C-alpha positions, 0 to 999 in steps of 0.5 A, spaced: 511 390 251 518 388 249 517 383 243 524 382 241 525 374 241 530 371 246 535 367 243 532 361 246 526 362 241 530 363 235 530 358 230 536 358 225 535 356 218 541 351 217 542 349 209 548 345 206 553 351 204 555 351 197 561 346 197 566 344 192 569 337 195 576 334 193 577 327 192 584 325 194 583 318 192 581 320 185 587 324 184 592 318 186 588 314 181 589 319 175 596 319 177 597 312 177 593 312 170 599 317 167 604 312 171 602 306 166 603 311 160 610 313 161 617 311 164 619 318 165 618 322 172 612 325 173 611 333 175 604 334 179 602 341 176 598 344 182 598 352 179 591 355 179 590 353 186 591 345 184 586 347 178 581 349 183 581 343 187 586 346 193 594 346 191 596 343 198 590 337 197 592 335 190 600 336 191 599 331 197 595 326 194 599 326 188 606 325 192 603 320 196 601 316 189 608 317 187 609 324 183 617 326 183 616 333 182 611 339 183 610 345 178 607 352 180 606 358 177 610 363 182 615 362 188 610 364 193 605 358 191 612 354 192 613 357 199 606 355 201 607 348 199 614 348 203 610 351 209 605 345 208 611 340 209 612 338 202 619 336 200 620 334 193 623 338 188 618 344 185 619 348 179 616 355 178 615 357 171 611 363 169 613 368 175 608 373 172 610 378 178 618 376 177 622 372 181 624 373 188 631 370 187 632 369 195 626 366 196 627 361 191 634 359 193 632 359 201 626 354 199 629 350 194 625 352 188 627 351 181 626 357 176 624 357 169 628 362 165 625 363 157 629 369 155 636 373 155 632 379 159 630 374 164 637 371 165 640 377 166 635 379 171 636 373 175 643 373 175 643 380 178 638 378 183 641 372 186 646 372 192 645 364 193 645 359 187 638 358 184 637 352 180 634 354 173 630 350 167 632 353 161 625 354 157 625 353 149 620 356 145 618 349 141 612 352 137 607 356 141 610 363 141 607 364 148 614 364 152 621 361 152 627 363 148 627 362 140 632 357 138 636 363 135 636 366 142 639 360 145 646 361 144 646 368 147 642 365 153 647 359 154 653 364 154 649 368 159 648 362 163 655 360 163 657 367 165 652 367 171 655 360 174 655 361 181 649 365 181 645 360 177 645 353 176 642 350 169 639 343 171 633 343 166 631 344 159 623 345 158 618 346 152 611 346 151 607 342 146 602 346 142 598 341 139 598 335 143 591 335 144 590 332 137 593 326 140 597 325 134 604 324 134 605 327 127 603 333 130 608 333 136 614 331 131 616 339 130 616 340 137 620 334 139 625 335 134 626 343 136 627 340 144 632 335 142 636 341 138 635 345 144 638 340 149 644 338 145 646 345 145 645 345 152 650 339 153 655 342 148 655 348 152 658 344 158 651 344 162 649 337 164 646 332 166 640 336 165 632 334 166 628 335 159 621 336 159 616 337 154 609 334 155 603 335 159 597 331 160 595 330 153 602 328 151 604 324 157 597 320 155 598 319 148 605 320 145 611 317 148 616 320 144 615 327 147 616 324 154 624 325 155 626 325 162 619 328 166 612 329 164 608 335 167 601 333 169 596 338 172 589 338 169 590 330 168 590 330 176 583 332 177 580 328 171 581 332 165 584 329 159 584 335 154 586 329 148 579 326 150 583 319 149 583 317 156 578 316 162 580 319 168 577 320 175 573 326 176 576 329 183 571 333 185 564 334 187 560 341 187 554 341 191 549 347 193 542 347 196 535 349 194 534 355 197 526 356 194 521 352 191 514 353 188 509 350 184 507 355 178 502 355 172 504 354 165 506 360 162 510 363 167 516 367 165 522 365 169 528 369 171 531 376 168 528 377 161 523 372 161 527 368 156 524 361 159 516 360 159 514 354 163 509 350 158 506 346 163 504 347 171 511 345 174 515 346 180 521 350 180 527 350 185 532 355 186 539 353 187 544 358 191 549 358 186 550 363 180 555 366 175 559 369 181 560 362 184 562 360 177 556 357 174 557 359 166 552 365 164 551 363 157 549 355 157 546 351 152 540 347 152 540 341 156 544 344 162 542 341 168 543 339 176 542 333 180 537 333 185 534 327 188 537 322 184 534 325 177 537 330 173 533 337 172 534 342 167 536 349 168 531 354 166 532 361 165 538 366 165 543 364 170 543 370 175 549 372 179 547 368 186 542 363 183 540 358 178 533 356 177 531 348 176 525 345 173 523 339 177 517 337 174 512 334 178 517 334 184 517 339 190 524 339 193 524 342 200 528 348 202 535 345 204 535 339 199 542 338 196 543 339 188 549 336 185 552 341 180 557 336 178 561 330 180 564 323 179 558 319 180 556 319 172 548 317 171 544 323 173 550 327 176 553 331 170 560 331 169 565 337 169 566 336 162 558 336 160 558 343 164 564 345 159 560 343 153 554 347 155 558 353 156 562 352 150 568 352 153 573 347 156 573 343 163 579 347 166 575 354 166 569 350 169 573 348 175 578 354 176 572 359 175 569 356 182 568 362 186 571 364 193 564 363 196 563 356 195 566 352 201 572 347 200 572 340 203 576 334 202 573 327 202 
């Protein structure tokens, strides 16, 4: 006798897939809050796939709200934005795989150049003119030309006219998160010296930009012509001086629940043991999806309007949550973080539980987590 089930007799188990939902209205609101803090132009930085929120989604929301520029890591990211129909100026300033000069020229992508070696290579590669922002090391020793190399960089840029067109000067603030203008003063002074040398060398006008989110929100002296806002777009103020709108919500399903007695060991190593009879729910996300492996006590998720603690070790694909007297059915939705407040944790709370920063939480969410737009 054939015992195989026919398709009509099969019932599939449908669960809410783990999902990161991006909220464009929150991105727009955050851009407006930055706009209220500066008279400079605003570059919306959407590197790392828009800080994990979707580069195109974040870029569109920011431009619609008034962003003047977009910033990316490399030319390929810029081309993807152009292919999505975004026409505002775009700057690529990290370029870890080098610069595709032909693509930069063809797609109107500005390139940051922070060393003599980079300038020589770009001049050699460019058949059509590439717009360039000269990058000065303003105190981080992490990129950009030091002031003593600046004259040679300018000399090369002059010899490369026709292949490179210097249109900007940029740097980074090493201590802006302190929200103290005195901490930024040395970088501001160095930026002015670099700009003045560029103008004396016969380039100009140039667009000068130094501040990122923290500087944009706390120190007008750092603003120059343009501020670069990336983390701030998705609700992260590294200076912790301004309340921004959370721009995403991460949800995942309960995949298993059980009532267990007191003394039950939970997870690998049994590092947590229940102290009473309680219900445990398994939520279908783990460290492969971006849940930090090491969490401080107090980490939790929201289910049914209540925050419930994560217990035991984080596994690759799941976490265990103690839900006390409530048995949640398979398929119940847990909110890992979101903008609601109250029982719903924020990305900032997850960063504190992980001993990290919010940037690592949102950029570390894995590919198995589906993406959607509110």
